[in-house]
C-alpha positions as CSV (number, residue, x, y, z in Angstrom):
1,M,33.3,30.3,16.5
2,N,30.7,27.3,17.1
3,T,27.5,28.9,15.5
4,H,25.4,25.7,16.5
5,N,25.7,26.8,20.0
6,H,25.6,30.8,19.4
7,P,22.6,31.9,21.6
8,V,21.1,33.5,18.2
9,S,21.6,30.9,16.3
10,Q,19.8,29.0,19.2
11,L,17.1,31.5,19.6
12,I,16.4,30.9,15.5
13,A,16.1,27.2,16.2
14,I,13.8,27.3,18.9
15,G,11.7,29.6,17.4
16,F,11.2,28.1,14.1
17,M,10.1,24.7,16.3
18,A,7.8,27.2,18.2
19,M,6.5,28.4,14.8
20,S,6.1,24.3,13.7
21,S,4.9,23.6,17.0
22,A,2.1,26.3,16.9
23,I,0.6,24.7,13.6
24,T,0.5,21.5,14.8
25,A,-1.3,22.5,17.9
26,Q,-4.3,24.4,16.0
27,S,-7.9,23.2,15.1
28,F,-8.2,22.1,11.3
29,S,-11.3,21.6,9.2
30,D,-11.9,17.9,8.5
31,L,-12.6,17.1,4.8
32,D,-14.8,14.0,3.8
33,F,-15.2,13.1,0.3
34,G,-18.5,10.8,0.8
35,N,-21.5,12.9,-0.5
36,P,-20.9,13.1,-4.6
37,V,-23.8,14.5,-6.5
38,E,-23.5,12.6,-9.6
39,A,-24.0,8.5,-9.1
40,S,-21.3,6.3,-10.0
41,D,-21.2,5.0,-13.7
42,S,-18.6,1.6,-12.7
43,S,-17.6,-0.1,-10.4
44,H,-13.9,-2.0,-9.4
45,P,-13.8,-5.0,-7.5
46,T,-10.8,-3.3,-4.9
47,Y,-12.2,0.2,-4.5
48,G,-16.0,0.4,-4.9
49,P,-17.8,2.3,-7.0
50,S,-16.2,4.4,-9.5
51,W,-16.7,7.7,-11.6
52,T,-14.9,7.5,-15.5
53,G,-15.5,11.1,-16.3
54,N,-12.8,13.9,-15.4
55,S,-14.9,15.8,-12.7
56,I,-17.0,14.8,-10.0
57,S,-18.7,17.4,-7.3
58,F,-19.6,16.9,-4.0
59,T,-21.2,18.8,-1.1
60,N,-20.5,18.6,2.3
61,V,-16.8,18.1,1.8
62,A,-16.6,20.6,5.5
63,P,-19.4,22.2,7.3
64,G,-20.7,25.3,5.0
65,V,-18.3,24.1,2.1
66,D,-19.2,21.8,-1.3
67,M,-16.3,21.1,-3.9
68,K,-15.8,20.0,-7.4
69,M,-12.9,17.9,-8.5
70,T,-11.4,18.5,-12.0
71,M,-8.8,16.1,-13.8
72,S,-6.7,18.6,-16.3
73,G,-3.3,18.2,-17.8
74,I,-3.0,14.8,-18.8
75,G,0.3,14.1,-19.9
76,T,1.1,11.9,-22.8
77,G,0.7,8.2,-21.9
78,L,-1.7,8.5,-18.9
79,S,-5.2,7.9,-18.8
80,V,-7.2,8.5,-16.1
81,D,-8.9,4.4,-15.3
82,G,-11.4,5.8,-12.6
83,I,-12.1,8.2,-9.7
84,F,-13.2,7.0,-6.4
85,A,-15.2,8.8,-3.9
86,N,-15.6,7.4,-0.4
87,Y,-13.4,4.5,-1.7
88,K,-13.5,1.3,-0.6
89,S,-16.8,2.2,1.0
90,N,-18.4,-1.2,1.0
91,N,-15.7,-1.6,3.9
92,T,-16.8,-1.1,7.5
93,N,-13.8,-0.3,8.9
94,E,-11.3,2.3,7.3
95,P,-10.6,4.1,4.8
96,N,-14.2,6.0,5.2
97,G,-14.7,9.2,3.7
98,D,-11.5,9.5,1.4
99,L,-10.9,10.3,-2.5
100,G,-8.8,7.7,-4.8
101,F,-7.8,8.1,-7.9
102,R,-6.5,5.2,-10.5
103,Y,-4.7,6.5,-13.7
104,E,-2.4,3.8,-16.2
105,A,0.8,4.9,-17.8
106,S,1.0,2.8,-21.1
107,S,4.2,3.9,-22.7
108,Y,7.7,4.6,-21.2
109,N,8.1,7.9,-19.6
110,Y,7.8,10.7,-16.9
111,A,3.8,12.6,-17.2
112,T,1.9,14.3,-14.9
113,I,-1.8,14.6,-14.2
114,T,-3.4,16.9,-12.1
115,S,-6.7,17.1,-10.1
116,T,-7.9,20.7,-8.7
117,L,-10.3,20.7,-5.6
118,D,-12.4,24.2,-6.2
119,F,-13.9,25.2,-2.8
120,Y,-17.9,26.7,-2.8
121,K,-19.8,28.2,0.1
122,S,-22.8,25.4,0.4
123,G,-26.4,26.5,-1.0
124,T,-24.4,28.4,-3.9
125,N,-24.8,25.2,-6.9
126,F,-21.0,25.7,-7.0
127,S,-20.8,29.5,-8.0
128,E,-19.4,31.4,-4.8
129,R,-16.2,30.7,-3.8
130,I,-15.1,29.9,0.0
131,E,-11.9,29.9,1.2
132,I,-10.8,26.9,3.8
133,A,-8.7,28.9,6.7
134,R,-7.0,25.6,7.7
135,F,-7.0,22.1,6.6
136,R,-4.8,18.7,6.5
137,M,-4.4,15.9,4.0
138,M,-3.0,12.4,4.3
139,M,-1.8,11.7,0.8
140,Y,-1.2,7.8,0.9
141,D,-0.3,5.0,-0.9
142,V,2.5,6.7,-2.7
143,D,4.5,4.2,-3.7
144,G,6.0,2.4,-6.8
145,E,7.7,-0.6,-8.2
146,A,11.0,-1.3,-9.4
147,N,10.1,-0.3,-13.2
148,Q,8.1,2.8,-11.9
149,S,8.2,5.6,-9.7
150,E,5.1,7.8,-8.5
151,G,4.8,11.1,-6.4
152,A,3.3,14.3,-6.4
153,T,3.9,17.8,-5.9
154,F,1.7,20.8,-4.3
155,Y,2.3,24.6,-4.2
156,A,2.5,27.3,-1.9
157,E,0.3,29.4,-3.9
158,D,-2.7,26.6,-3.5
159,G,-2.3,27.9,0.7
160,L,0.5,25.0,1.0
161,V,2.5,26.2,4.2
162,G,4.3,22.7,5.3
163,Y,4.5,19.0,5.4
164,Q,4.8,16.0,7.9
165,L,6.7,12.8,6.7
166,A,6.4,9.3,8.1
167,S,9.4,7.9,9.9
168,A,9.2,4.7,8.4
169,D,12.3,4.4,5.8
170,A,10.5,3.1,2.8
171,S,8.1,6.2,2.5
172,P,7.7,9.5,0.5
173,R,10.6,12.5,0.8
174,P,10.6,15.3,-0.7
175,S,13.0,15.4,-3.9
176,S,12.7,19.1,-4.8
177,V,11.3,21.6,-2.0
178,S,11.4,25.7,-2.7
179,S,9.3,28.7,-1.1
180,D,7.1,27.7,-4.5
181,H,6.4,24.2,-4.1
182,V,7.7,21.1,-2.7
183,T,7.6,17.7,-5.1
184,F,7.2,14.1,-3.4
185,T,9.0,11.0,-4.8
186,G,7.8,7.3,-3.2
187,P,10.7,4.5,-2.5
188,G,9.8,2.5,-5.3
189,T,8.1,-0.3,-3.3
190,N,4.8,-0.9,-3.6
191,K,2.6,-1.4,-0.8
192,S,-1.3,-1.7,0.1
193,E,-4.0,0.8,-0.5
194,T,-3.9,1.0,3.2
195,D,-0.4,1.1,4.4
196,T,-0.2,4.8,5.9
197,S,3.8,4.6,6.0
198,G,3.5,5.4,2.5
199,A,2.0,8.5,3.5
200,M,2.6,12.4,3.9
201,I,0.5,14.9,5.5
202,L,-0.3,18.5,3.8
203,H,-1.3,21.4,5.6
204,F,-2.9,24.2,4.1
205,E,-4.1,27.3,5.1
206,N,-6.4,30.0,3.4
207,T,-7.5,28.6,0.0
208,D,-10.3,28.4,-1.6
209,S,-8.3,25.6,-4.5
210,I,-5.7,23.1,-4.5
211,R,-3.7,20.8,-7.1
212,L,-2.7,17.6,-6.7
213,E,-0.5,17.2,-9.4
214,M,0.6,13.6,-9.5
215,F,3.2,11.9,-11.4
216,A,4.5,8.6,-12.4
217,N,8.0,7.7,-14.2
218,T,7.6,4.3,-16.0
219,T,10.9,3.0,-17.6
220,A,10.4,-0.5,-18.1
221,G,8.1,-3.3,-18.0
222,N,4.7,-4.1,-19.3
223,T,2.2,-1.4,-20.0
224,P,-0.6,-0.5,-18.9
225,N,0.8,0.1,-15.7
226,G,-2.2,0.9,-13.1
227,V,-1.0,3.8,-10.4
228,F,-3.4,4.0,-7.4
229,T,-3.2,7.0,-4.8
230,A,-5.9,8.2,-2.2
231,F,-6.5,11.3,0.2
232,D,-7.6,11.2,3.6
233,G,-9.0,14.9,5.0
234,D,-9.8,14.0,8.2
235,L,-6.5,11.8,8.9
236,S,-9.0,9.2,10.0
237,M,-7.0,6.7,9.0
238,L,-4.6,6.9,11.5
239,G,-7.1,7.0,14.2
240,G,-6.5,10.1,16.0
241,D,-2.3,8.6,16.3
242,L,0.4,10.8,14.1
243,S,2.8,9.3,16.4
244,D,4.6,7.4,12.9
245,F,4.8,11.2,11.6
246,G,7.6,13.6,12.3
247,D,6.9,17.7,13.2
248,V,5.5,20.2,10.5
249,E,8.3,21.0,7.9
250,L,7.3,24.3,6.8
251,L,8.1,25.6,3.4
252,P,10.8,28.4,2.8
253,D,9.3,31.4,3.6
254,A,6.2,30.2,4.4
255,V,3.8,33.2,6.2
256,P,2.0,32.0,9.4
257,E,-1.4,32.6,10.8
258,P,-2.0,35.2,12.8
259,G,-2.0,33.2,15.6
260,T,0.7,31.0,15.0
261,A,3.0,34.0,14.6
262,S,1.8,35.8,18.0
263,M,3.0,32.5,19.4
264,L,6.6,32.7,17.9
265,V,7.3,36.1,18.7
266,G,5.9,35.5,22.1
267,A,8.4,32.9,22.2
268,L,11.3,34.8,21.0
269,G,10.7,37.6,23.2
270,A,10.7,34.9,26.2
271,L,14.0,34.1,25.0
272,C,15.1,37.5,24.2
273,L,14.8,38.6,27.6
274,L,16.6,35.7,29.0
275,R,19.5,36.1,26.8
276,R,19.8,40.0,28.7
277,R,20.3,37.6,31.7
278,I,23.1,36.2,29.9
């Protein structure tokens, strides 16, 4: 029997398409990393003002939401070379309100470095955590070189429910996907810091904290080798045009929001009625 044409298989496939479309159609909180609390203590000729410590605080990353970012789990051979709040802020064009990181790999090995974003209710002096119902982040400049691969891992327990991939061939792709995480690996081809073809869009729901676990695997060449990547919390780099990205791909066993589930149930119900008439 050709199961691909079986009505039940069609129902399941259409149901997941409905869930993906429902997530895409929902509203999201925009995140803006342009309001750091601490003053910058350094500067970079390309990326602008930088923070050389391992933490930085922000106000008003979203309406009623402040944020603390902390770097941790710095692997062997890696060092933080700069955190860039509102990176390239001296540029009147995009990017604006984005969060950039530069770290260096000084040895030949695979190593990770984790940035944790904790969300707090505004006006509580970073003491009262707050959940954000739904938001997206685009990680871009995820590329690499012939001698170094780059990428990142994100976790379902941090509220990750799905992702969208760029359609360009030389763009990050999942190298590991399960019900609890997804790992993306860059194409091994250097891209511009503002090239969104080297990007993926991450979908989060109902979370007060997320981890950005970035990695570099340096195999040859001169060291230290610098790695830069950035996050756009309102997708303004795309100017409202997501046509270069595919549909939302859900993590296995991802539980949709009630609104998403209702749309899915309605779609499946209609299909079941149609099936009865066949």
